[in-house]
C-alpha positions as CSV (number, residue, x, y, z in Angstrom):
1,M,-52.4,147.5,108.5
2,T,-49.8,149.3,106.8
3,A,-50.3,148.4,103.0
4,Q,-47.2,150.2,102.0
5,G,-45.0,148.4,104.3
6,L,-46.4,144.9,103.3
7,E,-45.8,146.0,99.4
8,E,-42.2,147.1,100.4
9,S,-41.8,143.8,102.0
10,A,-43.0,141.7,99.3
11,Q,-40.4,143.5,96.9
12,S,-37.2,143.2,99.3
13,P,-37.7,140.5,102.0
14,M,-35.6,139.6,104.6
15,G,-33.8,136.2,104.9
16,P,-35.0,134.6,101.8
17,G,-35.7,138.1,99.5
18,H,-36.2,138.9,96.3
19,D,-35.3,142.1,94.0
20,G,-37.7,141.5,91.2
21,D,-35.1,140.8,88.2
22,D,-37.1,140.3,85.2
23,Q,-34.4,139.1,83.2
24,L,-34.0,135.5,85.0
25,E,-35.3,132.7,82.9
26,S,-36.9,129.7,84.1
27,A,-35.1,126.5,84.1
28,G,-37.6,124.2,84.9
29,G,-40.7,125.5,83.1
30,H,-40.9,123.0,80.1
31,R,-42.1,119.1,80.4
32,R,-40.4,116.4,78.6
33,D,-42.9,113.9,79.4
34,P,-44.9,112.3,76.6
35,F,-48.7,114.4,76.2
36,V,-50.6,111.8,76.9
37,K,-49.2,110.7,80.1
38,L,-49.3,114.3,81.1
39,A,-53.0,114.4,80.3
40,V,-53.6,111.3,82.0
41,G,-51.9,113.0,85.6
42,A,-53.8,115.7,85.3
43,V,-57.2,113.7,85.3
44,G,-55.6,112.2,88.4
45,V,-54.2,115.5,90.2
46,V,-56.2,118.5,88.8
47,F,-59.8,117.5,88.5
48,G,-60.1,115.5,91.9
49,D,-61.9,118.5,93.5
50,I,-64.5,119.5,90.4
51,G,-64.5,115.7,89.9
52,T,-66.2,114.6,93.0
53,S,-68.8,117.6,93.1
54,P,-71.5,115.5,91.4
55,I,-71.5,113.5,94.6
56,Y,-73.1,116.6,96.4
57,A,-73.5,119.7,94.2
58,F,-77.0,119.0,92.5
59,R,-78.2,117.4,95.9
60,E,-77.4,120.3,97.4
61,T,-78.8,122.6,95.2
62,F,-82.6,120.6,95.7
63,A,-82.0,119.4,99.2
64,G,-79.8,122.1,101.1
65,H,-80.2,125.0,103.2
66,H,-82.6,126.5,100.5
67,P,-84.6,123.8,99.1
68,L,-86.3,123.8,95.4
69,A,-89.0,121.6,94.6
70,P,-87.6,119.1,92.2
71,D,-89.8,119.9,89.2
72,A,-89.1,120.5,85.7
73,L,-88.6,124.3,86.1
74,H,-86.1,124.2,88.8
75,I,-84.3,120.6,87.2
76,Y,-83.8,122.2,83.9
77,G,-82.9,125.8,85.6
78,V,-80.4,124.4,87.8
79,L,-78.6,122.1,85.0
80,S,-78.6,125.0,82.9
81,L,-77.2,127.1,85.6
82,V,-74.5,124.2,85.9
83,F,-73.4,123.8,82.4
84,W,-73.1,127.3,81.7
85,S,-70.9,127.9,84.8
86,M,-68.4,125.3,83.5
87,M,-68.2,126.9,80.4
88,L,-67.9,130.5,81.6
89,V,-65.7,129.9,85.1
90,V,-63.8,126.9,84.0
91,T,-63.5,126.6,80.2
92,I,-63.4,130.4,79.2
93,K,-61.9,132.2,82.6
94,Y,-59.6,129.7,83.6
95,V,-58.6,127.1,80.8
96,S,-58.8,130.0,77.6
97,V,-57.9,133.0,79.5
98,I,-56.3,132.9,82.7
99,M,-54.0,129.7,82.2
100,R,-52.5,132.0,79.7
101,A,-50.7,133.8,82.3
102,D,-48.0,131.5,83.6
103,N,-45.0,132.6,85.5
104,K,-42.4,131.0,83.3
105,G,-44.9,127.8,83.4
106,E,-46.1,128.2,87.1
107,G,-49.6,129.2,87.7
108,G,-51.8,129.9,91.3
109,S,-52.2,133.1,92.8
110,L,-49.1,133.9,94.4
111,A,-47.1,133.0,90.8
112,L,-49.3,135.7,89.3
113,L,-48.7,138.1,91.9
114,A,-44.9,137.7,91.6
115,L,-45.8,137.9,87.5
116,I,-47.3,141.1,88.0
117,N,-45.2,142.8,90.3
118,R,-42.1,141.8,88.0
119,E,-43.8,142.6,84.9
120,T,-45.2,146.2,86.2
121,G,-41.8,146.9,88.0
122,G,-43.7,147.0,91.4
123,T,-45.5,150.3,90.3
124,R,-47.4,152.2,93.3
125,R,-50.7,152.2,90.9
126,W,-51.0,148.1,91.5
127,S,-48.5,147.2,93.8
128,T,-50.3,147.7,97.0
129,S,-54.1,146.6,96.5
130,I,-52.4,143.6,94.4
131,I,-50.4,142.2,97.0
132,L,-53.1,142.2,99.5
133,L,-55.3,140.7,97.3
134,G,-53.0,138.1,96.3
135,V,-52.2,137.5,100.0
136,F,-55.8,137.2,100.8
137,A,-56.4,134.7,98.1
138,T,-53.6,132.7,99.6
139,A,-55.5,132.7,103.1
140,L,-59.0,131.4,101.4
141,F,-56.8,129.0,99.8
142,Y,-56.1,127.4,103.2
143,A,-59.3,128.1,104.3
144,D,-60.4,125.9,101.2
145,S,-58.0,123.2,101.9
146,M,-59.4,122.6,105.0
147,I,-63.1,122.3,104.1
148,T,-62.4,120.1,100.8
149,P,-61.2,117.3,102.5
150,A,-64.0,117.6,104.9
151,M,-66.4,118.0,102.3
152,T,-65.4,115.2,99.9
153,V,-64.8,112.5,102.1
154,L,-68.0,113.0,104.5
155,S,-69.9,113.4,101.0
156,A,-68.6,110.0,99.6
157,V,-69.3,108.1,102.9
158,E,-72.5,109.0,103.3
159,G,-73.6,107.2,100.2
160,L,-73.1,104.2,102.8
161,T,-76.5,105.3,103.9
162,V,-77.9,104.7,100.4
163,V,-77.0,101.0,100.4
164,E,-78.4,100.7,103.8
165,A,-79.9,103.0,105.9
166,R,-78.6,101.2,109.2
167,F,-74.8,102.4,108.2
168,E,-75.5,106.0,109.1
169,P,-73.9,105.8,113.0
170,L,-70.6,104.4,111.3
171,V,-70.6,107.4,108.7
172,L,-68.8,109.8,110.7
173,P,-66.1,107.5,112.3
174,I,-65.7,106.0,108.9
175,A,-65.0,109.7,107.6
176,I,-62.7,110.3,110.5
177,G,-60.9,107.3,110.2
178,I,-60.2,108.1,106.3
179,L,-59.1,111.5,106.9
180,L,-56.7,110.5,110.0
181,F,-54.9,107.9,107.7
182,L,-54.6,110.4,104.7
183,F,-52.8,112.9,107.1
184,F,-50.5,110.0,108.8
185,I,-49.4,108.9,105.5
186,Q,-48.5,112.2,104.0
187,A,-44.5,111.8,105.5
188,R,-43.8,108.8,103.5
189,G,-44.7,110.9,100.2
190,T,-47.2,110.2,97.3
191,A,-44.9,109.3,94.7
192,K,-45.9,105.8,94.5
193,V,-49.8,106.4,95.6
194,G,-49.7,108.9,93.2
195,A,-48.9,106.4,90.3
196,L,-52.6,105.0,90.9
197,F,-54.4,108.3,90.9
198,G,-54.8,108.6,87.1
199,P,-56.1,105.3,86.3
200,I,-58.5,105.6,89.2
201,M,-59.9,108.9,88.5
202,L,-59.9,107.7,84.7
203,I,-62.2,105.1,85.9
204,Y,-63.9,107.4,88.2
205,F,-64.9,109.5,85.1
206,L,-65.8,106.8,83.1
207,T,-68.3,105.4,85.3
208,L,-69.7,109.1,85.6
209,A,-70.2,109.3,82.2
210,V,-71.9,105.7,81.9
211,L,-74.2,106.3,85.1
212,G,-75.6,109.4,83.3
213,I,-76.0,108.3,80.0
214,G,-78.1,105.1,81.2
215,H,-80.5,107.8,82.7
216,I,-80.5,110.1,79.7
217,V,-81.3,107.3,77.3
218,D,-85.2,107.2,79.1
219,H,-85.3,111.1,79.2
220,P,-83.5,112.3,76.3
221,Q,-85.4,116.0,76.6
222,I,-83.3,116.7,79.4
223,L,-80.3,117.5,76.9
224,M,-82.3,120.6,76.6
225,A,-81.3,121.6,79.5
226,L,-77.9,123.2,78.1
227,N,-80.1,125.7,76.6
228,P,-79.5,128.9,78.4
229,W,-82.9,129.5,78.0
230,Y,-83.9,127.8,80.9
231,A,-81.2,129.3,83.2
232,F,-83.1,133.0,82.4
233,Q,-86.4,131.4,83.0
234,F,-85.6,129.9,86.5
235,F,-84.8,133.4,87.5
236,L,-87.5,134.8,85.9
237,T,-89.9,132.9,87.8
238,D,-88.2,132.4,91.1
239,R,-85.7,135.6,91.5
240,W,-84.6,134.9,94.9
241,L,-84.6,131.5,95.1
242,A,-82.2,131.5,91.6
243,F,-80.4,133.7,93.2
244,L,-79.8,131.3,96.7
245,A,-79.5,128.4,94.4
246,L,-76.1,130.1,93.0
247,G,-74.8,129.5,96.5
248,S,-74.9,125.5,95.6
249,V,-74.8,125.4,91.8
250,V,-71.4,126.8,92.5
251,L,-70.2,123.4,94.0
252,A,-70.0,122.4,91.0
253,V,-67.4,124.5,89.7
254,T,-65.3,124.1,93.0
255,G,-61.8,123.3,92.0
256,A,-61.7,125.1,88.8
257,E,-58.6,127.5,90.5
258,A,-56.6,124.1,90.8
259,L,-56.6,124.3,86.9
260,Y,-54.5,126.6,86.9
261,A,-52.4,126.2,90.5
262,D,-51.2,122.8,88.8
263,M,-50.3,124.1,85.4
264,G,-46.5,124.1,86.4
265,H,-46.8,120.1,87.0
266,F,-48.7,119.3,83.8
267,G,-48.4,122.3,81.4
268,R,-51.6,124.3,79.9
269,N,-52.1,122.0,76.8
270,P,-52.5,118.8,78.5
271,I,-54.7,120.2,81.1
272,R,-56.9,122.2,78.4
273,V,-57.1,118.8,76.5
274,S,-58.2,116.9,79.3
275,W,-60.8,119.1,80.4
276,L,-62.4,119.7,77.1
277,A,-62.3,116.3,75.7
278,F,-62.9,114.0,79.0
279,V,-63.7,115.4,82.4
280,L,-66.0,118.4,81.1
281,P,-68.2,115.6,79.1
282,A,-68.1,113.3,81.9
283,L,-69.2,115.7,84.7
284,M,-72.2,117.1,82.4
285,L,-73.4,113.3,81.4
286,N,-73.3,112.6,85.1
287,Y,-75.1,116.1,85.8
288,L,-77.9,115.4,83.2
289,G,-78.1,111.7,84.3
290,Q,-79.5,112.9,88.0
291,G,-81.6,115.4,86.5
292,A,-83.2,112.6,84.0
293,M,-83.5,109.9,86.8
294,I,-85.7,112.5,88.8
295,M,-87.7,113.5,86.1
296,A,-88.6,109.8,85.4
297,L,-90.3,109.7,89.1
298,T,-93.2,110.5,90.9
299,P,-93.4,113.9,92.9
300,A,-93.1,111.6,96.1
301,E,-90.0,109.7,94.6
302,A,-88.4,112.6,93.5
303,Q,-88.6,114.5,96.9
304,E,-86.8,111.1,98.7
305,A,-84.4,110.3,95.4
306,I,-83.2,114.2,95.8
307,K,-81.6,113.7,99.0
308,N,-78.7,111.7,97.4
309,P,-79.2,111.4,93.7
310,F,-75.8,110.2,92.9
311,F,-75.7,107.0,94.4
312,L,-79.4,106.2,92.9
313,L,-77.9,106.6,89.4
314,A,-76.4,103.0,90.0
315,P,-78.3,99.6,90.0
316,E,-78.9,98.5,93.7
317,S,-76.2,95.8,93.2
318,F,-73.7,98.3,92.2
319,Q,-74.1,100.9,94.8
320,L,-71.6,99.6,96.9
321,P,-69.0,99.5,94.6
322,L,-69.8,103.1,93.6
323,V,-69.3,104.0,97.3
324,I,-65.8,102.8,97.5
325,L,-65.0,104.3,93.7
326,A,-66.4,107.7,95.1
327,T,-64.5,107.3,98.4
328,L,-61.4,106.7,96.5
329,A,-61.9,109.7,94.4
330,S,-62.4,111.8,97.6
331,I,-59.1,110.8,98.8
332,I,-57.4,111.7,95.6
333,A,-59.2,115.3,95.5
334,S,-58.2,115.7,99.4
335,Q,-55.1,114.5,98.5
336,A,-54.4,116.9,95.6
337,V,-55.7,120.3,98.1
338,I,-53.0,119.0,100.7
339,S,-50.2,118.5,98.5
340,G,-51.0,122.1,96.9
341,A,-51.2,123.6,100.7
342,F,-47.6,122.4,100.7
343,S,-46.6,124.1,97.5
344,L,-48.4,127.0,98.2
345,T,-46.6,127.0,101.4
346,Q,-43.0,126.8,100.0
347,Q,-43.8,129.3,97.4
348,A,-45.1,131.9,100.3
349,I,-42.0,131.1,102.6
350,Q,-39.6,132.0,99.6
351,L,-41.7,135.1,99.0
352,G,-40.9,136.3,102.3
353,F,-45.3,136.0,103.3
354,I,-44.7,132.9,105.9
355,P,-41.7,132.3,108.3
356,R,-39.4,129.6,107.5
357,L,-40.9,126.2,107.8
358,K,-39.1,122.6,108.1
359,I,-39.5,121.5,104.3
360,Q,-38.7,117.4,103.8
361,H,-38.5,116.2,100.1
362,T,-39.9,112.9,99.7
363,S,-39.0,112.0,96.7
364,E,-35.0,111.7,95.1
365,T,-36.3,112.8,91.8
366,A,-39.3,115.1,91.8
367,A,-38.8,118.8,93.3
368,G,-42.4,119.1,93.8
369,Q,-42.7,116.3,96.1
370,I,-42.5,118.0,99.6
371,Y,-43.8,117.2,102.9
372,I,-43.9,120.2,105.7
373,P,-44.9,118.4,108.8
374,S,-46.6,122.1,110.4
375,I,-48.7,122.4,107.7
376,N,-49.8,118.8,107.4
377,W,-50.7,118.4,111.4
378,G,-52.4,122.0,111.4
379,L,-54.6,121.1,108.3
380,M,-55.4,117.7,110.0
381,I,-56.5,119.4,113.4
382,M,-58.8,121.9,111.4
383,V,-60.2,119.3,109.0
384,L,-61.6,116.8,112.0
385,L,-62.8,120.1,113.9
386,L,-65.0,121.0,110.6
387,V,-66.2,117.0,110.4
388,M,-67.0,116.7,114.2
389,T,-68.9,120.3,114.3
390,F,-70.9,120.2,111.0
391,Q,-71.2,116.4,111.3
392,S,-72.7,116.1,107.4
393,S,-71.7,117.2,104.2
394,T,-75.1,119.2,104.1
395,N,-74.2,121.1,107.1
396,L,-70.6,121.6,105.7
397,A,-72.2,123.0,102.1
398,G,-72.8,126.1,104.2
399,A,-69.1,126.7,104.4
400,Y,-68.0,125.1,101.4
401,G,-67.9,128.0,98.6
402,I,-67.5,130.9,99.9
403,A,-63.6,130.7,100.3
404,V,-63.6,129.5,96.2
405,T,-65.7,132.1,95.0
406,G,-63.8,134.5,97.2
407,A,-60.3,133.2,95.2
408,M,-62.3,133.4,91.5
409,T,-63.2,137.0,92.4
410,I,-59.7,137.9,93.2
411,D,-58.7,136.3,90.2
412,T,-60.7,138.2,88.4
413,F,-59.5,141.7,89.6
414,L,-55.5,140.2,88.7
415,L,-56.7,139.3,85.6
416,V,-57.3,143.3,84.9
417,V,-53.6,144.2,85.4
418,V,-52.4,141.3,83.1
419,L,-55.1,142.3,80.3
420,F,-54.4,146.0,80.9
421,N,-50.6,145.7,81.9
422,L,-49.2,142.6,80.9
423,W,-50.9,141.8,77.7
424,R,-52.4,145.6,76.7
425,W,-55.4,144.4,75.5
426,K,-57.9,147.1,73.7
427,F,-60.3,148.5,76.3
428,Y,-62.9,147.5,74.1
429,Y,-62.1,143.8,73.7
430,A,-61.2,143.4,77.5
431,L,-64.2,145.4,79.0
432,P,-66.9,143.1,78.0
433,L,-64.9,140.0,79.0
434,L,-64.1,141.6,82.7
435,I,-68.0,142.5,82.9
436,I,-69.2,138.8,82.2
437,F,-66.6,137.7,84.8
438,F,-67.4,139.9,87.4
439,I,-71.2,139.6,87.0
440,V,-70.7,135.7,87.6
441,D,-68.2,136.3,90.2
442,F,-70.0,138.7,92.1
443,A,-73.3,136.6,91.7
444,Y,-71.9,133.6,93.3
445,L,-70.0,135.3,96.0
446,G,-73.4,137.2,97.0
447,A,-75.3,134.2,96.8
448,N,-72.6,132.0,99.4
449,L,-72.5,135.5,101.5
450,T,-76.1,134.7,102.4
451,K,-74.4,131.4,104.1
452,V,-72.5,132.6,106.3
453,P,-75.0,132.2,109.3
454,D,-75.0,128.5,108.2
455,G,-71.2,128.1,108.3
456,G,-70.2,130.2,105.6
457,W,-68.3,132.2,108.8
458,A,-66.0,129.1,109.1
459,P,-63.8,130.0,106.0
460,L,-64.3,133.6,106.7
461,L,-62.8,133.4,110.3
462,I,-60.1,131.1,109.2
463,G,-59.0,133.3,106.3
464,G,-59.1,136.2,108.1
465,V,-56.8,134.7,110.9
466,I,-54.2,133.6,108.2
467,F,-54.4,136.9,106.5
468,T,-53.8,138.7,109.7
469,M,-50.5,136.1,110.0
470,L,-49.2,136.4,106.6
471,T,-49.4,140.4,106.7
472,T,-47.9,140.9,110.3
473,W,-45.2,138.6,109.6
474,A,-44.4,140.6,106.0
475,R,-44.9,143.9,107.7
476,G,-42.7,142.8,111.0
477,R,-39.8,141.4,108.8
478,K,-40.0,145.0,106.8
479,L,-39.7,146.9,110.3
480,M,-37.2,144.1,111.4
481,H,-34.9,144.9,108.0
482,D,-35.5,149.0,108.3
483,R,-33.9,148.9,112.1
484,M,-31.5,146.7,111.4
485,A,-30.4,148.9,107.9
486,E,-30.3,151.9,110.2
487,A,-27.6,150.5,112.4
488,S,-25.2,149.0,109.4
489,M,-21.9,150.1,108.9
490,P,-20.8,150.2,105.0
491,V,-18.5,147.6,103.7
492,S,-15.6,149.4,102.4
493,L,-15.0,151.2,105.9
494,F,-15.3,148.0,107.7
495,V,-13.1,146.0,105.5
496,Q,-10.1,148.8,105.7
497,S,-10.8,148.9,109.4
498,A,-10.3,145.1,110.0
499,A,-7.5,144.7,107.7
500,N,-5.4,147.3,109.5
501,S,-6.3,146.5,113.1
502,A,-8.0,142.9,113.3
503,I,-5.8,139.7,114.0
504,R,-6.5,137.2,111.1
505,V,-7.0,133.7,111.4
506,P,-6.8,130.6,109.0
507,G,-10.1,129.4,107.3
508,T,-13.2,130.7,105.8
509,A,-16.2,132.6,107.7
510,V,-19.8,132.5,105.8
511,F,-21.9,135.6,107.5
512,M,-25.6,135.0,105.9
513,T,-26.7,138.1,105.6
514,S,-30.6,139.2,104.1
515,T,-29.3,142.2,102.0
516,A,-26.4,142.7,99.8
517,Q,-25.7,145.9,101.4
518,G,-23.8,146.7,104.4
519,V,-22.0,144.6,106.9
520,P,-23.8,141.6,108.7
521,H,-25.0,142.1,112.2
522,A,-22.8,138.8,113.2
523,L,-19.7,140.1,111.5
524,L,-19.8,142.9,113.7
525,H,-20.5,140.9,117.0
526,N,-18.0,138.0,116.2
527,L,-15.2,141.1,116.0
528,K,-16.3,142.9,119.2
529,H,-16.2,139.4,121.3
530,N,-13.9,137.3,119.7
531,K,-11.6,139.9,118.2
532,V,-10.2,138.2,115.2
533,V,-11.3,138.0,111.3
534,H,-10.8,134.8,109.5
535,E,-8.5,135.0,106.5
536,R,-11.3,134.6,104.0
537,I,-14.7,136.3,104.8
538,I,-17.6,135.5,102.7
539,L,-21.1,138.0,103.0
540,L,-23.5,135.5,101.7
541,T,-27.0,136.6,100.5
542,V,-30.0,134.4,99.4
543,Q,-32.4,136.4,97.1
544,I,-35.6,134.4,95.8
545,K,-36.5,135.9,92.4
546,D,-40.0,136.4,91.0
547,V,-39.5,133.6,88.5
548,P,-40.4,129.9,89.7
549,Y,-36.8,128.6,88.7
550,V,-33.3,130.4,88.2
551,D,-31.0,128.9,85.3
552,D,-27.6,127.8,86.9
553,D,-25.5,130.4,84.8
554,K,-27.5,132.7,86.8
555,Q,-27.7,131.4,90.0
556,L,-24.6,133.2,91.3
557,A,-23.0,136.7,91.4
558,V,-19.3,137.1,93.3
559,E,-17.8,140.4,94.0
560,D,-14.5,141.0,95.3
561,L,-14.4,143.6,97.9
562,G,-10.4,143.5,98.9
563,Q,-8.4,142.1,101.9
564,G,-9.9,138.4,101.7
565,F,-13.3,139.7,101.9
566,H,-16.0,138.8,99.1
567,R,-19.3,139.4,98.4
568,V,-21.7,136.2,96.9
569,I,-25.6,136.3,96.1
570,L,-27.4,132.9,95.6
571,R,-30.5,133.4,93.3
572,Y,-33.3,131.1,93.6
573,G,-36.5,130.8,92.2
574,F,-39.6,130.4,94.4
575,M,-40.2,126.9,93.4
576,Q,-36.7,125.9,94.5
577,T,-35.1,125.1,97.8
578,P,-32.0,126.8,98.6
579,D,-29.1,124.6,99.5
580,V,-26.2,126.9,100.3
581,P,-23.0,124.1,100.6
582,V,-23.9,122.9,97.2
583,A,-24.0,126.4,95.6
584,L,-20.6,127.1,97.3
585,A,-19.2,124.4,95.9
586,N,-19.7,125.5,92.3
587,V,-17.8,129.1,93.5
588,K,-14.6,129.2,91.3
589,N,-13.4,132.7,91.5
590,C,-13.0,134.1,95.2
591,G,-10.1,132.1,96.3
592,P,-9.6,128.4,96.9
593,Q,-12.1,125.5,96.5
594,F,-14.6,125.8,99.4
595,R,-14.3,123.0,101.9
596,M,-16.7,122.6,104.7
597,I,-14.2,121.2,107.0
598,D,-12.3,124.5,107.4
599,T,-15.7,126.8,106.8
600,S,-17.8,128.0,109.9
601,F,-21.3,129.7,109.1
602,F,-22.4,132.6,111.1
603,L,-25.8,133.5,111.8
604,S,-27.3,136.1,113.4
605,R,-30.2,135.6,115.6
606,Q,-32.8,138.5,116.5
607,T,-34.6,139.0,119.9
608,L,-37.4,141.6,119.3
609,I,-37.9,144.2,122.2
610,A,-40.3,146.8,122.8
611,A,-40.1,150.1,121.1
612,Q,-41.9,153.6,121.2
613,R,-41.3,154.5,117.6
614,P,-44.4,153.4,115.4
615,G,-44.4,150.3,113.9
616,M,-47.0,147.8,114.3
617,A,-49.8,147.5,117.2
618,L,-48.5,146.1,120.4
619,W,-50.7,142.7,119.6
620,R,-49.4,142.3,116.3
621,E,-45.6,142.7,117.4
622,K,-46.3,140.2,120.2
623,L,-47.7,137.9,117.3
624,F,-44.8,138.6,115.1
625,A,-42.5,137.6,117.6
626,W,-43.9,134.4,118.5
627,M,-43.9,133.6,115.0
628,L,-39.8,134.6,114.7
629,R,-39.3,132.5,117.8
630,N,-41.2,129.5,116.0
631,A,-39.7,129.6,112.5
632,E,-37.1,127.0,111.2
633,S,-33.7,127.9,111.8
634,A,-31.8,129.0,108.9
635,M,-29.4,126.4,109.3
636,E,-32.0,123.8,108.7
637,F,-33.6,125.8,106.1
638,F,-30.3,126.6,103.8
639,R,-29.1,122.8,104.5
640,L,-25.8,124.0,106.5
641,P,-23.9,121.4,108.3
642,T,-25.0,121.4,111.8
643,N,-21.7,120.8,113.3
644,R,-20.2,124.3,111.3
645,V,-22.7,126.7,112.3
646,V,-22.4,129.6,115.0
647,E,-25.2,131.9,116.2
648,L,-24.9,134.9,117.5
649,G,-27.6,136.9,119.1
650,S,-29.0,140.9,118.5
651,Q,-31.9,142.7,120.2
652,V,-34.1,144.4,117.3
653,E,-36.6,147.5,118.2
654,I,-39.5,147.5,115.9
């Protein structure tokens, strides 16, 4: 992998592209919905993943791949680790610090990557390594989005075995059925169903708190576990076991990165208030309640109860309703992750890391409600494979955590650039904070790496494959862009030549070009084969900026090249969907108003051929060629009228 090539590709991608103009403002970064509505919505979407963690996190720490005795030392130690992990990782790192680093209101690793690249001017000091880290974080998110639905749904349905042991053979079929249903309804959109997410999750979190309080009252001493001394005592007594336990304790904070990624949908303050005032207390009350329940049992009873303590918190008559509620919560958590994968894919396409894919809008009013069929079915296949391969949430726990801790560690590396280059923090303020974050992140990452033989290989394999595809696409596009630029002709020379020698025909021809320099290959081929030039020629470039939204008054730039030739540049944010016909209808100063019936769109379709010159390894060239062949056509992606498009092929060596 040539990091320099990837960096240059990210700074000036083909097709959809961006040039890092940091003067563009966001057009959609401010929420006008009532604060309470946003806070409730955040509970329903943002906290689904971390909210379902009590179902399995405490259990896996004691009964997982590295079992612990359910005695006072370990219960108090684990609960202390859970609490301080939530405080350090979620409350301080994400809610208090990283969520301040928004890109015009948007969050997430790619939005942060675009912000850093824009604010630092793409300087060599940061760009190469930061882009690679951001791309790898994206790859890990896809791995996490495959494991999360499998883990959450399986762990919730396994509650049936607490209600009745004879239900055990039904767990796998029921989980697979729920997951199939979940992926098959994605095409219908989630706007109507999403309205129920907030109320259901409110009931779910209130249930967590009530169940926990009921057992804390019986054993109030469990509140002492909030003292960090018990975590230190755990490490002092059982050093290696305590370290291994971190691999399961981190399951309590999976989903922390969702707070940052979903910031653009709900806003920073509603998420913060929801977390501090409602979600965090509910989660900790439930974890403490599980610990209190185990402490009240005899050693033999505790050894049995630790196999599924979450559902045993409820009275026997309420256990089945609790299973149903937990299953609904797991579906909501899975839905949030799937929707997040759609949103991340759209950003990655716009920023030039993924080929164009078919994107369907499932809501006429909410721009963020999208559906990407190829991503949906790809996720479904991988989720089902994971469920059928691992067959239980305990087995899946070995795979769960590596992707999350890897992404969290990368976020801390990105935070280094933010603190020193963007916010200009003093060294003596930033360093202690970063040391704490890195110690926590590396401890959790190291503990999870010990789970590689037990399933941790799965997210690493998935992330590695996706990382290879993303970097191959970015590098291949850069090479193809360079080869095409080498053969381009200056526009001024072409305009004079065409004006003097070519036959002009009525109508408007729009030639799509990836760069705002030179003559598009499609225009050269059209003149060569058809021997004519239209009366009005538009050289159209679509640029994707490093901001989520571009204001309407900054979206359009027009340059008169003379002789009926015009260069038009359309600018969009990475959260926006380009619509060329709508944008052209707003062009006022380049001749008569555009009428689609009189306009033809000329596109160039490249065919790759082998070359002796250095570029990429042969296998990567073949991978890039396959991705190029299967990319969505520019006609569909830019919403061009199907009966007004002409495609002209060309061969490119890379």
